[in-house]
C-alpha positions in Angstrom: -22.8 -2.6 5.6 -19.8 -2.9 3.3 -17.6 -4.0 6.1 -20.0 -6.7 7.0 -20.1 -7.8 3.4 -16.4 -7.8 3.2 -16.1 -9.9 6.4 -18.6 -12.4 5.0 -16.8 -12.6 1.7 -13.5 -13.2 3.6 -15.1 -16.0 5.6 -16.3 -17.6 2.4 -12.9 -17.4 0.8 -11.3 -18.9 3.9 -13.8 -21.7 3.9 -13.3 -22.4 0.2 -9.5 -22.2 0.6 -9.5 -24.7 3.4 -11.6 -27.2 1.3 -9.7 -27.1 -2.0 -6.0 -27.8 -2.4 -3.7 -25.1 -3.7 -3.3 -27.1 -6.9 -7.0 -26.7 -7.7 -7.2 -25.6 -11.3 -10.1 -23.1 -10.7 -7.8 -21.1 -8.3 -4.9 -20.8 -10.7 -4.1 -18.3 -13.4 -3.6 -21.0 -16.0 -3.6 -18.6 -19.0 -1.1 -16.2 -17.3 -3.4 -13.2 -17.7 -2.7 -10.1 -15.7 -4.6 -6.8 -15.4 -1.8 -4.7 -16.9 -4.0 -1.7 -17.5 -4.2 -1.1 -13.7 -2.9 2.4 -12.8 -2.4 3.2 -9.2 -2.4 7.0 -8.6 -1.2 8.4 -5.3 -0.8 11.8 -3.8 2.0 14.2 -4.6 4.4 15.2 -1.9 2.5 18.5 -1.4 -0.8 16.8 -1.1 0.6 14.2 1.2 2.1 16.9 3.5 -1.1 18.9 3.5 -3.1 15.7 4.4 -0.6 14.9 7.2 -0.8 18.5 8.5 -4.6 18.2 8.7 -4.3 15.0 10.6 -1.8 16.4 13.0 -4.0 19.5 13.6 -7.0 17.2 14.3 -4.9 15.2 16.8 -3.3 18.1 18.5 -6.2 20.5 18.3 -3.9 23.4 19.1 -1.8 26.1 17.5 0.9 25.4 14.9 4.2 24.0 16.3 7.4 26.0 16.5 9.9 26.3 13.7 12.2 23.6 15.0 9.4 21.1 15.5 7.9 22.0 12.1 11.1 21.2 10.2 11.5 17.9 12.1 8.0 17.0 11.2 8.6 18.0 7.6 11.6 15.6 7.4 9.5 12.8 9.0 6.8 13.4 6.5 9.2 13.2 3.6 10.4 9.8 4.9 6.8 8.7 5.3 6.1 9.8 1.7 9.1 7.9 0.4 7.7 4.8 2.1 4.2 5.6 0.8 5.5 5.8 -2.8 7.5 2.6 -2.4 4.5 0.7 -0.9 2.0 1.7 -3.5 4.6 1.5 -6.3 4.7 -2.3 -5.7 1.2 -2.4 -7.2 2.8 -2.0 -10.6 4.9 -5.1 -10.0 2.0 -7.1 -8.8 -0.2 -6.1 -11.7 2.3 -7.2 -14.3 4.8 -9.7 -12.8 6.4 -10.4 -16.1 8.0 -7.0 -16.1 9.5 -7.1 -12.6 13.1 -6.0 -12.3 14.1 -8.4 -9.5 17.0 -6.6 -7.9 14.8 -3.4 -7.6 11.8 -5.5 -6.5 13.7 -7.2 -3.7 15.1 -3.9 -2.5 11.7 -2.3 -2.3 10.2 -5.4 -0.7 12.9 -5.4 2.0 12.3 -1.7 2.6 8.6 -2.4 3.1 9.1 -5.5 5.3 11.5 -3.7 7.5 8.9 -1.1 8.3 6.1 -3.5 8.8 
């Protein structure tokens, strides 16, 4: 039911966006207010690895892999976690754009766009 409501809301937003120009005052942040109290929490590396292991076990539905495969998967998981942190860390920049350090922001954005 939530998915249906989300799709409906998206259709309404698309309809409204196609009717009104981008310069419409009601769609602008005229006062420059941002939700700076937003705190995005994400899993620690251990939690992330445990979650990934559970997902792999569900997919494979078999015994644990050998030592060599396990170490390779651990390195892959650490890279995925680094991306996970970078991706969700961007939320801080978007919640308070006045505090963006542009060289760091551009570097993180390029990292994300290269993966996507």
